[in-house]
N, C-alpha and C positions, 0 to 999 in steps of 0.2 A: 478447712478452707484453703484453697490454693492461692497464695499470695505471690507466686513466683512468675516464671516466664511462660510465654506462649510455647506450644510445641516447636521444637527446633527444626525450622525449615531452611536454615542458613547452610552455606557450604561447609564441609568439614573444616574444623579448626576455627570457625567463627562463632562467637558467643550468640546464644539466642536473643531475640529482641525482647527487651524488658516490657512488661505490661504496665509498669508504673510510669507516670508522668511527673516531672518535677517542675515546680514553679517557685522561683525565688522572688519574694515580695520584699522590696527595699523601702525602708521608712526613714524619716529624718532622724529618729533617735529610738532608743530601746523602749521607753515608756509609751510612745505613740504606737509602736508595734504591738505592745501588749494590750493597749486600749482597743485597738482595731480587732485583735484576736478575740477579745471578750465580747465586743458589741456587734461585730460583723461576721467574723470567721466562724465562731462557734455556732450560731444559728444556721448559717448557710450550709456548712458541712454536715451538721447533724440532719438537717432536712434532706440534703442530697443523698445521704446514706439511707435514710428511712424510706426514700422514694426510689432507691436502687439506681440513681444516676451514677453513683460511685459505689464500689464494693468496700473500700477501705480508704483511710487517709492517715497520715502522721506528719509530724513536723520536727524540725530541729532548729535551734536558734544560733545565729552567728552575728553577734552584736545587734545592729539595727536591721538585720536581714532575717527573715523567716524562710527556711527552706521547706516548702510544703510538697509532700509526695502524695499523689492521688492514684488510686487503682480504678480506672473507669468501668462502668457497667456496659451493657450491650448497646445502649442507645446513645450514639455519639452526639446527637442534637442536644440531649440533656447535659452532657459533659461540657459542650461549648457554652451552653447557657449558664452553667455553674461558673465556668472560668470568667465569663463576662461579668457575672454578678459579683464575684469576690474581688475582681480587679478594678471595678468601677467605684473607686473611693478616693477622695482627695487626699487622704492621709498617706497613700502609697506614692512614693517618689519615682520608683522604676520597677519594672517587671522583666525578668529574664526566664528562659525555659531551657536550661541545660539538660544533658542526658543524666539520668540517675544511674549510679553505679554502686550497687550494694557492697558493703564491707564484709563479704562472706567469710573470708579467712579470719578477720578480727573477731567475728562473732561465733566462730567455731565450725564453719563449714556450711554447705548448702542446706542440710537438714536444720542446723541450728539457726541459719538465717531465716528460714520459714518461721521458726519459733519466735525469733526476734521481731519479725514483721507483724506477727499476730499480737505480740505484746505492745509494740510501738503503737499500733492502731488503737487498742483498748485504752492504753495509758493516755494517748493524745486526746481521745474523745472525753475521757474523764477529767483531764486537766483543763481542757477548754470549758467544760461544764462548770468546773470549780472556779475558773476565772470569771465566767459570766454570772454566777450566782453568789460567790463569796469574795470576789476580787483577788483571788490568789492568796488569801491569808494562810498563815502557818505552813508555807511551802517548805521551810527547812525541816520542820517536824515530820511532815508527810514524806519527804525524801528519805529520812532516816528510817521511818516505819516501813515504807514500801521496799527499801533496799534490804532491810532485815527479813521481811517476809520472803523475798526472792531467794536470799541465801539459805534460809532455813529449809525452804522447800526443795532446794537443790541438794540437801543432805549435809550441809556444812555444819560442823560442830562450832561451839562458841569461839574457840581459839582460831579455827580456820576462817570464821567470819572476820575476826580481828586482822588476819593476814590480808584479806581483801580490802578492809579499811586502810591498812598500811599501804597497799598498792595504789589505792585511790589517792591517798594523801601525797604519795610520791609523784603522781601524775598532775597534781594541782599544787605543787610545792610553792610556798610563799616564803622566800628566804628572810625577809625582814619583818614578818608578821609576829605579833606577840603570841605567846602560847595561849591555848584555850583557858578561860577563867574557871575557877572551881564551880561556879554556878552553871556554866555551860556543860562541864563534864558531868555534873549531877543530873542535868536535864537529859543529856544523851544516854546516860546510864539507864534512866527510867524507860526511855524509848526502846533501846536495843535489848532490854530484858523483859519487856512487857509480854504477858501471856495472851492478852486479848485487848479489845478496845472498849472504851466507855460508850454509852449510848449516844453521846453528843459528838463523838468523833466523826469527821467526814467519811472515814473508812467503814464505820458502822452504818452510817446512813446510806452509803453506796457500796455494799459489800462486793459487787462485781469488780470494783477497782482493785482491792488487794487480791481477790481471787485470780485476776489475770496475771499478777506477778507470781503468785503461788503456783499456778499452772505452768508458767514458763520455767520456773525453778525446777519443778518436778520433771518436766520434759528434758531440760538440760542435764539434770542429774542422771536420768536414764541413758541419754546419749553418752555421757561420760563413762558410766559403768560398762557400756558396750564398746568402749574404745572408739567412738564415732566422732569425737571432737577433734578439730585440727589444732587446738590450743589447749593448754591446761585450763581446767574448769574455773579456777580462781581468776585467771586472766580474762576469761570470757565474761565472768560476772563483774569484774572491775570495769570492763568496757560497757556493760549494761548500766552500771551505776553512773558512769560518766554521762551517758545519754539521758538517763532518768533525771539527774540533777539539772542537766541542760534544759530539758523540756519543762521542768518545773520553774525555771528561771532563777536557779540558785547560782550565785556568782562563784567564780573560781576561788576567791578568797574565803567565802563561806563554806564551800565544799571542803577546802583544806581544813578549816577550823572544825567542822563536824567530824570529818574522817579522823583527824588527829585526836579529838576528844574520845571517839570510839576506840581508837588504839589504846589510849590511856586507860580507859575502863577495862578493856579486854586483858591487857598485859600488866598493868600496874595496880589494879584494884581487884585482884582475883577473889578476895574474901567477900567484897561488897556485892558481887554478882553471882555468888554460888547459891543455887536454889535451896540447898540444905540449910543455909543460914538465913536467907531472906526469900520468902515466897515471891514468885514473879508478880510484878504489879500489873495493873491494867493501863494501857496507853491512853492518856488523857491529853489530847493535842493542845498544848499551850505554848508559851513562849520559851524559846531556847536562847533568847538574847542574854 
């Protein structure tokens, strides 16, 4: 699926016009924004995609603002109707429509940006569904599991995954925060070494969700082996993890805690995670508190 630009009809040296539309939805606070997303945005966007009013959508959070990106379908009247429907809500304090500018270099180049957009869309749809049906429970566990699937599929070995967790922790550095507790480290260890999911896991119930991350990881690994990424693969994956944890609504402080716990497991508990000593467990999404 082409999630990128229209054919370049601009003068030489001018970037092609983006097909994506950006809508910034501004709310009084973070929780109001998430409540709106679960009760209004999730059903409206899912229905719009199912009826081909839009081809794809994704979002990113900025405090009380949700930056929503939409890829319109062929019928503009349906797009305008959708925009009117999702903005006609008393919980929204303001709406702006800036130009969307993809972070192509940060995500590894134009080809890698297409992979990113495909993943962003699939992940956003599943996250909205999870918010609507389960209230966003176990978001921290889901973040760790999905990040691990992405990195494994990209071909990273266990210690290389630990390096990505280290990069993520450095990007969300919390200088005055206490170290992860032994309980959190043990919970993260179970998640990042899990071989598969239990039947009650949201990822087993909706297998297309982890499959989207695995496909993106596979595609990025292939681009890396071809020398087609603009950045180191681990840096690209770190950027993906930042966006993933943001979409899930995991705070910067919790992101740092989880990433630091994963680094501890990877580099300071090597015997505890070696498959020859302990068989890989199954991921049972529970509390990492």
